[in-house]
N, C-alpha and C positions, 0 to 999 in steps of 0.2 A: 543381109541379116534379118532376121524375122523380128528380133526386138528393137523397138525405136530407141534411139540413142539419147540417154538422160543427161541433161546439161545440169551441172551444180549452180548454186546460189552465187551470185556476184558480190553479195554483202562480205564475206570472210575478207575477199579480196580488197574491200575499200576499208572496212573498219579495223582489222589488224593493223595495217600501216599507220593510220592514224593513232590507233592507241599506244602503238610502240613509241611514237614521236611525242606523244602527251605525256606517256609515262618518262620519258628521257628527260624533259624539261621539268617534270615535277621533282625528279630525284636529284636534277642539277640544281634546282633551288633550295632543296632540303640540305643538300651537301654544303652550298655556300653560307647558310644560316646556322651552323653548326660551330659553337665556339672552339678555338683551338684548345689542345689537351692540356697544355701548361695553364690555360685560365679556368679550366674547369675545378668545381669546388671539390674538395677532399674532404673526407669526414675527419672530424678532429681526433688527435693521435694524443694521448697524453703519456709523458715519459713516467717509468716509476722514481720515486723519490730514492735519491741516492743513501747508502747505508753508511754507517759510521766507519772511519776506518778501522777500529779495534775488531768490528765483526767480521771484516774480509781478510781471507788468509792472504800473504804477500804474493806479489806476482813473479811466476818462476822466470829466472833469467834465459833470455833465448840463447841457444846453444848456437854457435857460429858453424856455418856449412863448410863442411871440408871442401877445399878448393879442387880436390882431385876426381870428387864423384859430383855426378849429375842428377837430378831427381829423375824417377822412373818415368815420370810422364812425359818428359823432353825426348824428343827424337835426337839421335848422334846427329853432330854437325856433317853438313855435305863437303865434299873436297873441292 
C-alpha cells in the first residue's frame, strides 16, 4: 500500500463506555427519587354546585334490555 495506515484515536473507546455507565447510574438515581403516581399532587378540581330539583327535568326511566337480543358491539358466543 502506498498510503500509510491511519489509526483512530483511542479516546472514544475509553470515554463512551464510561459515559454510558455514568448515565445509567444517574438515570437510575433519578428514577428512584421520583414520587409514586398516587402521591403526586393533582390540581384542585371544584365540583359544580348542585341545581335545585325543580330546575332539573325528571330522569328518564331506563328501558329493560330484551333478553333475546345482544348489543351489536359484543361478538356472538363460541360453541
